[in-house]
N, C-alpha and C positions, 0 to 999 in steps of 0.2 A: 405226459397226460395220464399215464397209469398211476403215477404217484397221487395225482388229484383224485382219480377214481377210487384208489385205496382209502384215502383220507375221507372222502365223501361217504363211502360204504361203511367205514368204521363208525363215523359219527351218526349216520342214520341208523345203523344197527344198534348202537347204544341207546338211541332214542326209542327204538322199538322195544327193546328189553325193559327199559324203564316204564314203558306204557302198558305192559301186560296187565290186564285187569282194570284199565282206566279208560276204556273206550266210551265215548259219549254219544256217538251217532253211527248207525249202520244203515246202509241203503243197498238195494239190489241194482244190478246193471243189466242192460240189454234185455230186459224183460224176463230174466232168468232168476228164479228164486234161489238157486245155488251160487250165483255169481255175485259176491258181496264186495263192498267197499266201505271203509270206515274213515272217520276223521283222522285216524292215525296214518293210514295209507297216504292221505292227501298231504298231511304235514311232513311226513318223511320225504315225499317227492318234492315238496316246496323247498326243503332244506338242501337237497341234492342239487336241484336246478339252480338255486341261488349261488352255490359254490362254483358250479360250472360257468354260469353267466359272469360271475365276478372275474374269472380268469380268461375265459374264451367267449366273449360276447357274440362273435360271429359264427360260432359253431351251431350246427343243427341239433335238435333234441327231439327224440321220440320217446314219450313216457306214457305209462299205462293210464294214468288218471287224467292227464292234461293234454294228451295227444301230441301232435308234432308242431315244430316251428323251424323256420329256416331250412326247410327240407332240401333245398338245392345246394346247401353248403357241402364242401368236400368232406368234412368230418362230421359224423353223426354220432351222438351219444344216445344209446338205447337203454332205457331205465325201467326197472320194476322196483319200486320203493319198498314193497312188501310182498315177496313171493311166498304164498302159503297163508293167505288172509284167513281162510276158514280155520286152519289150524290155530292161528294167532287168536282169533275170536273165541275159540274154545279153550284157550290156555294150553294148547299142545305145543311144546317148544320145538317145532320143526318148521322153521321159516327163515327167510334170509333177505338180504338186499343184493340185487344184481345189476351190474352196469357193464354194458358192452360198448366198445368203440369201433366204429366203421370208418374207413377212409375210401372214398370213391366207390362205395358199395361193397368193399371187402372187409370182413371182420379182422381187425388187427390186434385187438386186446380185449380181455375180459376180466372182471373182478366179481367174485361172489363172497359175501361175508355172512357167516352164521354166528350171530351174537351169543347164542345159547351155549355153543361149544367153543366159542372164540376161535373159529376156524376161518382163515382167510385163504381163498383159492384165487390164484392169479395166473394169467398167461398173456404172453405177447407173441405175435406171429413170428416164428423162426427162433424163438428163445426158450421154448419149453413151458411146461405148466408146473405150478408149485402150490403146496399147501403149507402155510406158515414158514415159507422159505425152503422147504424140503421138496426136491424134485419129484414129480409124480410120473407114474407109468401105469398103463392099463394092465388088466389081468392077463394071465396066460391060459385061461379056460379055452378049450378047443371044441367042446361039444355042448349042445343045448342041455342035455341031461346032467351035465356037470356045471351048469351056469345058473347064477342067481340073477334074475331079470327084474326090471322095475318098469312101471307104467303109470299113467294117470288117466282119468276119465274126463271127457269134456263136460262142461256145465249142462249141455243139452243131451246128456247120455240117454235120456228117456226116448229120444228120437233115433238112437243107435246110429249116429253118423259114421259113414265109411266102415260099416260092419264092425264097430268097435267091440261089441259084445262077443261076436263070433271069433274075432282075433284074440281077445283075451282068453276065451275058453280053449282055443287051439294051443296057446302057449302054456296053459295050465297042464296040458297033456304031455308037453315036450320038455319043459324046463325042470331043473331041480327045485326051483321055487320062484315065486313072484311076489314082489313087494309093491305097495302103493303108499308113498310118503306124503303126497299132497303138495309137493314143490318141485316143479320141473327143473328149475335151476339146480337144486341140490341133487336131483336124479342124475343130471349130466355130470356134475362135479364128482359124484360117487363112482360113475363109470370111469372118469379120468383118473380117480384115485385107486382103481382096482378093487373097490369094495363091492361093486356090482359089475356085471359083465355085459349087460345090454339094456337098452331103453327104447321104447317106442311110444308114440302118442299121436293123436289126431287133434285138429282144431286148436293148436297152440298159437300164441301171438308172438310177434318178433321179440318183445321184451322178455318172454319166458325163456328164450334160448340164445339170445345174442351173445352173452358171455360164455355160456356153457359149451357151445359148439367149438369155440376156440380152445377151451380147456381140454376137451376130448381129443381134438386133432393134435394139439401140442403134446399130449400125453401118449401119443402113438395110436390112438383109436381112429375110427371111421364114422363119418356122419353122411347120411343120404336120405332120399325119400324112401317110401316103402318098396319101391322097385329096385332099389340099389343105385339109382341115378343121382348125380350131383343135385344139390338143392340149395335153397337160401332160407334165411329166417322169415321170409315173407310167404313161404309155402306152408300149407296146413299140416302136412305130414312130416314127422321127423323120426328117423331110426339112427341110433347111435350105439356103437359097440366097441369092444376091444379089437375089432377087425377080424379076429379068428373065427368068430361065430356069425359074422355079418351075413354071409351067403345063406346060411341055414335059417337065420331069422327072416331074410327076404322070402325064402321058400314057404315058410309057415304063414307069413302075411299074405302071400299070393294065394295060397290054397284056401285060407279062411276068408279071403276077400272075394272068392268066387272067380279068380283069374286063372 
């Protein structure tokens, strides 16, 4: 299945790159002016789903733009056909295609393809994480002041859900630096690759992290909720790190969250 995921991600990524600057229609979603979808998102998703349906018609699919189907199937494909839509619409080349594969509720494989850098991140449960065939490992950073962190802001940031602003400010005071790329899937990949040391965000959707969590864990990192407890892609909080700074990040999140 991962071979199909790789093929689908590469083909969809090539379509995204070719489509830069050629968007015909943009709409808002969920009543949020910051939450955008374009005809390119939808066409990318259509192509990916067609490839999966052609090979595995009985599998379930959970996709950002078209929702879910065959949700009771043992195998579920979780798809974001364009993670980083706002970047894409502004011509900022930080976006990707992400496909996660779950079996009976367990994440078993993930593929993330960045067509701008031609970087293919892949992972299978128990087999490691890879970037263009090279094995990945998380960083060795052991302190927050020596760590480069990354986060994202929910579309409803004006409402400050889950004290997102306070938590961001707290990490500003503790970390070496913080980045905001605009693609949660690439945030997770970069933690897996050791480029970044930790990531946190609220109000993510399953397709934002279905592939990335497998990559982080297979690269030797840790994924949890903000309290450090086991979590799933269906929970709104995600904390991912190299493992060494995880407890320190939990403490900052708790303090800034009023806990």
